[in-house]
Structures are given as C-alpha cells and as structure tokens.
N, C-alpha and C positions, 0 to 999 in steps of 0.2 A: 468959178473953180468952187467945188463943192466940199464942205467940209466936212469930213466923216467922223464921229465919234467913237470912240473904242469903246466896246463894252463887252462884258463877259457874262457869260450862261453858267450860273448856280444849279440852277435847278436839277440837271443830270445829275451831280456830286451828292445832292441832297436828296433825291428820289428813294423813296424806300418802295418796296413793292409790298402786293398783299404777304408775303411771307416773312417780312419784318427786314429784309436783308437787302442790300444793295444789288443792282444788277451785275457789278463787279464779282460781288458775294456770290451771287446764284450761277453768273457765269463759269467761276473757279468750281464750284461744288460739280456743276453739269459733265466739265471737262476732266474733272477726277474720279468721279464715283463711278463704280461698276456694280449697278445696281441699283438703288433706288434710297434718297436720302428725303427728308421731312423734318420740319422743326415742331419738337413737342410741343404741344400747349401747353403742358404741364409745369414744364422747366426751363423752357424757350430755348433749349439747346438743339444742336442738328442731330438726328441721329441716324446711322446709316444702317440701311439692311444690304450687307453686301460687302464690299471692298474700298478700300479708297485709297489711292495714288498719286501723292504729288510730290514724287521725288525729282530730281534733276531740274526743276523750275527757277533754281536761282533765287528764292523765297528767303525773305528776312523775317517774316512773321507768316502765320497761318489767317492775313487779311480781315482779322478782327473776327474769326467766325470763333465762336466757341463750338465743341464737339461734346455728345453725352455718350450713347452707346453705338459701338461699331462692332456690327454682328461678325465681319472676317477680318481681313488683314486691313492695318494703316501704317502706309509708307510715306515718311518725309526726310526719306534720307537723301544725302549727296544736294544741301541746299546752302545756304547761309544764315543758319537759323541760329539767334542767342539766346532764344528762350522757347519754351514748349506750352506755354498760354495758350489755350485755347485747345490744348490737345484733348483727346477722349479719356472721360472717366475709367470707362469700362472698354476693354478690346477682346473679343471674342477668340481671334488666332493669335497672330504676330503681329508686335508693333515695332516698328524700326524707325528710329532717329539718328543713323550713324551720321559719319562722313559730313557733321556740320559745322558750329563755331560754340556749342553749348557748355558752357561754366557750371549749370545748375540742372537738376531734373525736376525742380520746382514745375508744377505742371501738368507731370507724366501720368500716365494712366495708372490706377492703383489696383486694377484688375487685368493680368493680362495671362488668356487659355493657351497661348501658345507660347512665342519666342521672344522676349525682349532684347533689343538690338542699340545698344546705343555707342558701338566702339567709335575709335578715330574722333574724337570732341577733344574738348578742352578741359574736361571734368576735373575738378579735384577734391568731389565729395560727391558720394550715392545719396543723401539725404533728398528725401522725394521719389526714389524708386520703388515700385510696387513691391509690395510685402509678399504677395504669391505669383510665382511664376510657373505656368503648366509646364513648358518645357526647358531650352536654354538661355541661361541669361548672358548676355555678353558686354564686357566693359573695357576690353582689352585695348591697346594704343590711345591712352587720356593720360592725367596727369596725375593719377591720385595717389594719396598717401596713407589712406586709410580706406578700410572696408564698411566703416561704420554707415548706416543706411542701407545695406543691402538688403534683398530680398532674404527671409530667414526659410522659405520653403523654394525649391528649385526641383522642380521635375526631372529635367536634362541636367547638360552639363552649366559648369559656372566657368566661364572665361575671366580671368583679371589679370593676363600676363601684359609684358611690356607697359608698366607704370612707374611708382616712383614708391611702391607699397615697402615699409621696412617690418611691417605688423601684417598679420592675418586677422587680427581682433575686427569682430562683426561680420566674420562669413558665415554664410550659412551652415549651419552644423549637420546637417543631412542634407547629402546631394545625390541625385536619384540616377545621374549621369557622369562625368568626369569632371575634375577639376584642375585648372590650368593657371599657375600664377609664377612662372617663368618669366626671366629677363626683368627682375625688381631688383629691389635690396633687401633682399631678406637673409636675417642672420640664423634664426630658428624658424619650426613652423608653427607655432604657440597662437592659437585661435582657428587652426586650420580644421576642416570639417571631420568630424570622428566616424561619419561613416558616409563613402564614397561608392557611388553602383559600377563606376568603371575605371577608367584609368586617374593616377594621380600624377600628375606632371609640375615640377619644379627646378627645373635644368636652369641654371644663368642666373644663380643668385648669390649671395656671400655665404651660405650656409656653415657654420662653425660646430650644428647640432642637430639633430631630428628631433628634438623635445618638442611634442606638442601633436607628431605626425597621427595622420588616421590609425583608428584600430581597426576598421574593416574597409579593405579595397578589394570590388570586386573584378578589377583588372590588373592592370601593371603599374609600379612604381616606380618612376623615373624620377631619378637626383642625380644632380652633378656630384662628384666626388673630389674636385679640386682643393677643397680648402678643408675636408671632413678631417680632424686629428684624431678620432677614433670610429673604428667602424662598428658599430653596435647600437641595436635597439635597446634605449634605455627603460622605455613602457610599455612598448607593443607586445613582446615575446614572441617578435619574427625571427630572434636569432641572430646571429652575425652578419654585417654589411661587408662587402670585400675591403679588406685593407689597402690603403691607402699608400703602403710603401714604396711602392715601385713606378716608375715613369710610364710603363705600359697602363697600368691601373689608372694613373692620371689622365691620358688621355681618352679612356672610354667614358662613357654616358653608362652609368650604373642602371641595369634594369631588372628590378626585382621582381618576378611573377609570382611571389608568395610561396617559391618552389612547388609548382603546382606543374610539371610536364603537358598534362593535358592541355593547359590553357594556351599553349604554342600550338598543340597539335590542331587542336579545333580550328585554330586559324587556317593551317595549310590547306589548300585546295589539290594539290596533287601538280598544278601548274607551275612550271619554273619561273616563269613571268611574274604570274600573280603573286607567289610565295616570295618575291625578293627581298620585302619589307622585315617579313618574320625570321626568313634565314638569315637574315643581316642581322637581327637582332640575338638569333643564335648563337652567331660566330663570336659574337661580341663578348659572350659568356664562356666559350665553348672549353676556354683552357684556365679559365677562373677558378681559385680554392673555392672549396664548398660544393660544386658542381658536377663532382666526381658521379654522385648518382642517378642526379639528374640526364646529364649526360648518356650514361648507359641507358637509361630507359626509352631516352627520345633518338637515340643511334639506332637501337633497335627496331623502331618503329616507322624510320627515314627510309625512303626509296635511295638506292645508290645515285641517282643523280643528285638526290639533296644532297647527300653526304657530300659531293662531291664540289656541289655550289658553295658549301658552309667552307671547308678547306680553303676555295679559291678568294671567298670574302675575309678570310681570316687575315689573308694578307695583303688587302687593300686597307684594313680598318687603319691606317693611319693617314690615311685621305680620304675616306669619307666619314661624314657625320650623319648617322642615321636617323636622328630627330632634328637636324636643321631649321626645320618651317615649327616645331612648338603647335601643332595642332591635332588636338586631341581627336580619336575617331569618334563617330557617333552611329 
C-alpha cells in the first residue's frame, strides 16, 4: 500500500503576470472591458480606453484592482458590493453602482462626464460623491437623511426621491435638468436648488410651507397640497397657489406651469394617445380658481378632440393619479 502525501499548490495563487496583476484579475479585465485596458506605469492604476461592464456578476469587491481613468462607461451595478474601493478616479461618460449594498460612496469617481447612478443601495450619506456631474445624478431609493456631500454642479437632473430626507440642505443650487425630492419627510423646501432647468417634483412629503422653493423653474412645479395650510408663495413672487379648502383640491396633485399656457401646448403632438399625459394634467387644473385666463387661451387653441378628452378625464380624476411613478422627463 502506497501512502500519498497530500500537498497544495500555492504557486498559481501567488503568480503575478508581467502586468503586476494575477491571472484572475487579468481574466476579469479581459472579460469586462469593451475596448482596451493597460496598467499605467506612472500611477500603477488600470486605465481603460472604452467601456468597462462588470454588472450582474455577484461581485463583493472589484477583485483588488484599482482603476484610474475610464474613457467611456463604467458599470458595476447589480452586484453585492459593499465598497467602491478601486473604482475609477475619472469616468468619461456614465458611472453606475446602483443595486448593490453600499453604505458609503468613499472611493467613488470624483469626475464623471455623464450620469452618476448610485440608486437602490443603503447609503446614509453622499460624502465621497463627485463634485461635478455632467448629466444626471441619481441617489433615489436609499436611506439618506441628508444631501450633504452631493455634487454642487449637475448638468442634468437630480433624483433624491424615496429616502428619509427631512431637509434639502446640501443640494446643488443649480440643476440643469429637473429636480425630484418626492417620497421623503420634508416639511419645507429650504435648501432646494434656486435654479432648476426643467421640472421640480416634491410630491408625497409632509410640506406645511413652500419656504425655500426655487426662484426659477424651467418646466413644471409639482407639489402635493394635502398639508399646505395656506396657498401662497412667500418669496418667489409667483402669486397664489391653489387653496386647499375643499376636498376636491385635496385629492388633486397641484401642477404649476408658472402660468404659461405655451408650456402645455408645446408638449401636445396632435395625437390623442401621445397627448394623454398632458391632457390629464390640463384636466386636473381645468376648473380650479385662478385658471380662467389660462383655460380660455388653451381652449381656443386645442382641437375639438382634445377638448372632449379633457372633459372625459375630468370625470376620472378621482380614480387616476397622473404622476404616480414620480419620474421626471428628460
């Protein structure tokens, strides 16, 4: 009977390739890179010329790789990441780390040319987020109690809905696109951006005041009126908000187009199917106080079919919530 002594091979685990990476790391880079990658001899970091997609791989880490510059997109979403250690320092287009288990943005890129997406994690703070984002910044569906650490320059829209925010302190003061802070615990809008390029969406909070509301909104202003005691702007000069003294008004979601009928008309295509959302918005405002002048102007320019659709929708408003999803248009 021969006795075979067990032994282990440690060489494969310790082996480093000329790049300084392990075989497993090189295989990972080769599988996920859409373009070319190389180790920068000056920084020792991995640079990617093109895109890097390592989403949906059940990753808990980035396998010990430290990225430097990625010229295209970097996607590590839909994994089990608890840290962004090793993430790129600069991303030329979009960076996505959503749907992980992150509690912090430490290690996140500091420069993102396109969209930054960290939604659907367990974040309690935005410390570590990039200071400048070229397009949209998405941090909804987390556990944020503050926006401190948020980027201060956002070229597109800023989404912080479905968190635990009691204040908008720390929000960027200028947002090129829309701003969505719905489904939080806000009682005022103090700290909100003062200039919003498109829609401002603050539905489903605990608002008792509109103090701090933006001074300039390029699109529509959406807010709920369920708890507003008085319907008036305190500082913006936009005039009266719909009074909340009747039950019908309490069921409606208030839409302020800054009293500009052209904003509605520009969105109508003449196709009733495509116009449904806009016609529903118009129907919700059609009989409200303060809209007589706007209604007459819009009525004069709508087609008979569109007018009939509005009248039908007026009877269905008790059953239809026109902005249930809370998603801004881009």
